[in-house]
CHARMM internal coordinates of N, CA and C (Angstrom, degrees):
IC EDIT
DIST 1 N 1 CA 1.4674
DIST 1 CA 1 C 1.5153
ANGL 1 N 1 CA 1 C 111.34
DIST 1 C 2 N 1.3064
ANGL 1 CA 1 C 2 N 115.41
DIHE 1 N 1 CA 1 C 2 N 162.07
DIST 2 N 2 CA 1.4682
ANGL 1 C 2 N 2 CA 119.93
DIHE 1 CA 1 C 2 N 2 CA 179.31
DIST 2 CA 2 C 1.5279
ANGL 2 N 2 CA 2 C 110.02
DIHE 1 C 2 N 2 CA 2 C -101.17
DIST 2 C 3 N 1.3252
ANGL 2 CA 2 C 3 N 114.80
DIHE 2 N 2 CA 2 C 3 N 142.90
DIST 3 N 3 CA 1.4637
ANGL 2 C 3 N 3 CA 119.32
DIHE 2 CA 2 C 3 N 3 CA 178.15
DIST 3 CA 3 C 1.5180
ANGL 3 N 3 CA 3 C 110.13
DIHE 2 C 3 N 3 CA 3 C -82.71
DIST 3 C 4 N 1.3318
ANGL 3 CA 3 C 4 N 116.90
DIHE 3 N 3 CA 3 C 4 N 143.61
DIST 4 N 4 CA 1.4737
ANGL 3 C 4 N 4 CA 120.04
DIHE 3 CA 3 C 4 N 4 CA 174.74
DIST 4 CA 4 C 1.5230
ANGL 4 N 4 CA 4 C 110.20
DIHE 3 C 4 N 4 CA 4 C -64.45
DIST 4 C 5 N 1.3168
ANGL 4 CA 4 C 5 N 116.08
DIHE 4 N 4 CA 4 C 5 N 150.46
DIST 5 N 5 CA 1.4673
ANGL 4 C 5 N 5 CA 121.01
DIHE 4 CA 4 C 5 N 5 CA -178.53
DIST 5 CA 5 C 1.5290
ANGL 5 N 5 CA 5 C 110.54
DIHE 4 C 5 N 5 CA 5 C -57.55
DIST 5 C 6 N 1.3345
ANGL 5 CA 5 C 6 N 116.72
DIHE 5 N 5 CA 5 C 6 N -38.46
DIST 6 N 6 CA 1.4722
ANGL 5 C 6 N 6 CA 120.02
DIHE 5 CA 5 C 6 N 6 CA -178.25
DIST 6 CA 6 C 1.5230
ANGL 6 N 6 CA 6 C 110.74
DIHE 5 C 6 N 6 CA 6 C -62.16
DIST 6 C 7 N 1.3431
ANGL 6 CA 6 C 7 N 116.31
DIHE 6 N 6 CA 6 C 7 N -39.26
DIST 7 N 7 CA 1.4611
ANGL 6 C 7 N 7 CA 119.58
DIHE 6 CA 6 C 7 N 7 CA -179.32
DIST 7 CA 7 C 1.5188
ANGL 7 N 7 CA 7 C 110.38
DIHE 6 C 7 N 7 CA 7 C -68.04
DIST 7 C 8 N 1.3354
ANGL 7 CA 7 C 8 N 116.12
DIHE 7 N 7 CA 7 C 8 N -40.07
DIST 8 N 8 CA 1.4697
ANGL 7 C 8 N 8 CA 120.62
DIHE 7 CA 7 C 8 N 8 CA 178.31
DIST 8 CA 8 C 1.5303
ANGL 8 N 8 CA 8 C 109.73
DIHE 7 C 8 N 8 CA 8 C -61.86
DIST 8 C 9 N 1.3377
ANGL 8 CA 8 C 9 N 116.48
DIHE 8 N 8 CA 8 C 9 N -44.16
DIST 9 N 9 CA 1.4706
ANGL 8 C 9 N 9 CA 120.37
DIHE 8 CA 8 C 9 N 9 CA -179.94
DIST 9 CA 9 C 1.5213
ANGL 9 N 9 CA 9 C 110.35
DIHE 8 C 9 N 9 CA 9 C -64.74
DIST 9 C 10 N 1.3331
ANGL 9 CA 9 C 10 N 116.70
DIHE 9 N 9 CA 9 C 10 N -39.11
DIST 10 N 10 CA 1.4616
ANGL 9 C 10 N 10 CA 120.89
DIHE 9 CA 9 C 10 N 10 CA 179.49
DIST 10 CA 10 C 1.5192
ANGL 10 N 10 CA 10 C 111.37
DIHE 9 C 10 N 10 CA 10 C -63.05
DIST 10 C 11 N 1.3390
ANGL 10 CA 10 C 11 N 115.70
DIHE 10 N 10 CA 10 C 11 N -46.04
DIST 11 N 11 CA 1.4647
ANGL 10 C 11 N 11 CA 120.31
DIHE 10 CA 10 C 11 N 11 CA 179.29
DIST 11 CA 11 C 1.5248
ANGL 11 N 11 CA 11 C 109.86
DIHE 10 C 11 N 11 CA 11 C -63.97
DIST 11 C 12 N 1.3322
ANGL 11 CA 11 C 12 N 116.24
DIHE 11 N 11 CA 11 C 12 N -41.83
DIST 12 N 12 CA 1.4600
ANGL 11 C 12 N 12 CA 120.83
DIHE 11 CA 11 C 12 N 12 CA 179.37
DIST 12 CA 12 C 1.5157
ANGL 12 N 12 CA 12 C 111.35
DIHE 11 C 12 N 12 CA 12 C -61.94
DIST 12 C 13 N 1.3373
ANGL 12 CA 12 C 13 N 116.12
DIHE 12 N 12 CA 12 C 13 N -41.26
DIST 13 N 13 CA 1.4611
ANGL 12 C 13 N 13 CA 120.48
DIHE 12 CA 12 C 13 N 13 CA -179.48
DIST 13 CA 13 C 1.5259
ANGL 13 N 13 CA 13 C 110.13
DIHE 12 C 13 N 13 CA 13 C -64.78
DIST 13 C 14 N 1.3334
ANGL 13 CA 13 C 14 N 116.85
DIHE 13 N 13 CA 13 C 14 N -43.84
DIST 14 N 14 CA 1.4629
ANGL 13 C 14 N 14 CA 120.34
DIHE 13 CA 13 C 14 N 14 CA 179.37
DIST 14 CA 14 C 1.5232
ANGL 14 N 14 CA 14 C 110.78
DIHE 13 C 14 N 14 CA 14 C -62.98
DIST 14 C 15 N 1.3208
ANGL 14 CA 14 C 15 N 116.17
DIHE 14 N 14 CA 14 C 15 N -41.95
DIST 15 N 15 CA 1.4627
ANGL 14 C 15 N 15 CA 120.34
DIHE 14 CA 14 C 15 N 15 CA 179.61
DIST 15 CA 15 C 1.5254
ANGL 15 N 15 CA 15 C 110.37
DIHE 14 C 15 N 15 CA 15 C -63.27
DIST 15 C 16 N 1.3367
ANGL 15 CA 15 C 16 N 116.05
DIHE 15 N 15 CA 15 C 16 N -42.35
DIST 16 N 16 CA 1.4622
ANGL 15 C 16 N 16 CA 120.51
DIHE 15 CA 15 C 16 N 16 CA -179.24
DIST 16 CA 16 C 1.5239
ANGL 16 N 16 CA 16 C 110.38
DIHE 15 C 16 N 16 CA 16 C -63.53
DIST 16 C 17 N 1.3396
ANGL 16 CA 16 C 17 N 116.54
DIHE 16 N 16 CA 16 C 17 N -44.36
DIST 17 N 17 CA 1.4649
ANGL 16 C 17 N 17 CA 120.82
DIHE 16 CA 16 C 17 N 17 CA 179.10
DIST 17 CA 17 C 1.5327
ANGL 17 N 17 CA 17 C 109.85
DIHE 16 C 17 N 17 CA 17 C -61.10
DIST 17 C 18 N 1.3439
ANGL 17 CA 17 C 18 N 115.51
DIHE 17 N 17 CA 17 C 18 N -43.46
DIST 18 N 18 CA 1.4651
ANGL 17 C 18 N 18 CA 120.26
DIHE 17 CA 17 C 18 N 18 CA -179.24
DIST 18 CA 18 C 1.5272
ANGL 18 N 18 CA 18 C 111.14
DIHE 17 C 18 N 18 CA 18 C -60.24
DIST 18 C 19 N 1.3267
ANGL 18 CA 18 C 19 N 115.82
DIHE 18 N 18 CA 18 C 19 N -43.05
DIST 19 N 19 CA 1.4700
ANGL 18 C 19 N 19 CA 120.85
DIHE 18 CA 18 C 19 N 19 CA 179.82
DIST 19 CA 19 C 1.5249
ANGL 19 N 19 CA 19 C 110.40
DIHE 18 C 19 N 19 CA 19 C -65.23
DIST 19 C 20 N 1.3292
ANGL 19 CA 19 C 20 N 116.92
DIHE 19 N 19 CA 19 C 20 N -44.17
DIST 20 N 20 CA 1.4694
ANGL 19 C 20 N 20 CA 120.95
DIHE 19 CA 19 C 20 N 20 CA -178.59
DIST 20 CA 20 C 1.5261
ANGL 20 N 20 CA 20 C 110.45
DIHE 19 C 20 N 20 CA 20 C -64.25
DIST 20 C 21 N 1.3329
ANGL 20 CA 20 C 21 N 116.65
DIHE 20 N 20 CA 20 C 21 N -44.41
DIST 21 N 21 CA 1.4637
ANGL 20 C 21 N 21 CA 120.36
DIHE 20 CA 20 C 21 N 21 CA 179.54
DIST 21 CA 21 C 1.5260
ANGL 21 N 21 CA 21 C 110.48
DIHE 20 C 21 N 21 CA 21 C -64.46
DIST 21 C 22 N 1.3343
ANGL 21 CA 21 C 22 N 116.21
DIHE 21 N 21 CA 21 C 22 N -42.20
DIST 22 N 22 CA 1.4628
ANGL 21 C 22 N 22 CA 120.36
DIHE 21 CA 21 C 22 N 22 CA 179.30
DIST 22 CA 22 C 1.5178
ANGL 22 N 22 CA 22 C 111.05
DIHE 21 C 22 N 22 CA 22 C -62.16
DIST 22 C 23 N 1.3278
ANGL 22 CA 22 C 23 N 116.82
DIHE 22 N 22 CA 22 C 23 N -43.29
DIST 23 N 23 CA 1.4578
ANGL 22 C 23 N 23 CA 120.88
DIHE 22 CA 22 C 23 N 23 CA 179.31
DIST 23 CA 23 C 1.5236
ANGL 23 N 23 CA 23 C 110.04
DIHE 22 C 23 N 23 CA 23 C -64.32
DIST 23 C 24 N 1.3213
ANGL 23 CA 23 C 24 N 116.97
DIHE 23 N 23 CA 23 C 24 N -40.46
DIST 24 N 24 CA 1.4600
ANGL 23 C 24 N 24 CA 121.20
DIHE 23 CA 23 C 24 N 24 CA 179.61
DIST 24 CA 24 C 1.5219
ANGL 24 N 24 CA 24 C 111.37
DIHE 23 C 24 N 24 CA 24 C -63.46
DIST 24 C 25 N 1.3369
ANGL 24 CA 24 C 25 N 116.62
DIHE 24 N 24 CA 24 C 25 N -40.64
DIST 25 N 25 CA 1.4631
ANGL 24 C 25 N 25 CA 120.38
DIHE 24 CA 24 C 25 N 25 CA 179.80
DIST 25 CA 25 C 1.5243
ANGL 25 N 25 CA 25 C 110.22
DIHE 24 C 25 N 25 CA 25 C -66.94
DIST 25 C 26 N 1.3268
ANGL 25 CA 25 C 26 N 117.03
DIHE 25 N 25 CA 25 C 26 N -40.60
DIST 26 N 26 CA 1.4688
ANGL 25 C 26 N 26 CA 120.64
DIHE 25 CA 25 C 26 N 26 CA 178.66
DIST 26 CA 26 C 1.5205
ANGL 26 N 26 CA 26 C 110.32
DIHE 25 C 26 N 26 CA 26 C -62.64
DIST 26 C 27 N 1.3338
ANGL 26 CA 26 C 27 N 116.26
DIHE 26 N 26 CA 26 C 27 N -39.75
DIST 27 N 27 CA 1.4595
ANGL 26 C 27 N 27 CA 120.55
DIHE 26 CA 26 C 27 N 27 CA -178.97
DIST 27 CA 27 C 1.5341
ANGL 27 N 27 CA 27 C 109.74
DIHE 26 C 27 N 27 CA 27 C -68.03
DIST 27 C 28 N 1.3366
ANGL 27 CA 27 C 28 N 116.71
DIHE 27 N 27 CA 27 C 28 N -37.09
DIST 28 N 28 CA 1.4556
ANGL 27 C 28 N 28 CA 120.70
DIHE 27 CA 27 C 28 N 28 CA -178.55
DIST 28 CA 28 C 1.5286
ANGL 28 N 28 CA 28 C 110.76
DIHE 27 C 28 N 28 CA 28 C -67.89
DIST 28 C 29 N 1.3319
ANGL 28 CA 28 C 29 N 116.81
DIHE 28 N 28 CA 28 C 29 N -33.43
DIST 29 N 29 CA 1.4630
ANGL 28 C 29 N 29 CA 120.44
DIHE 28 CA 28 C 29 N 29 CA -178.66
DIST 29 CA 29 C 1.5216
ANGL 29 N 29 CA 29 C 111.55
DIHE 28 C 29 N 29 CA 29 C -70.32
DIST 29 C 30 N 1.3271
ANGL 29 CA 29 C 30 N 117.25
DIHE 29 N 29 CA 29 C 30 N -30.11
DIST 30 N 30 CA 1.4675
ANGL 29 C 30 N 30 CA 120.31
DIHE 29 CA 29 C 30 N 30 CA -176.05
DIST 30 CA 30 C 1.5224
ANGL 30 N 30 CA 30 C 111.80
DIHE 29 C 30 N 30 CA 30 C -75.81
END
COOR INIT
IC SEED 1 N 1 CA 1 C
IC BUILD
């Protein structure tokens, strides 16, 4: 089945936030 565009955008947004937060934490540790 195909995912609705809204679900794809939601997953993408969560992934983007996760990456940004992870990068921020790595930068804070250094």
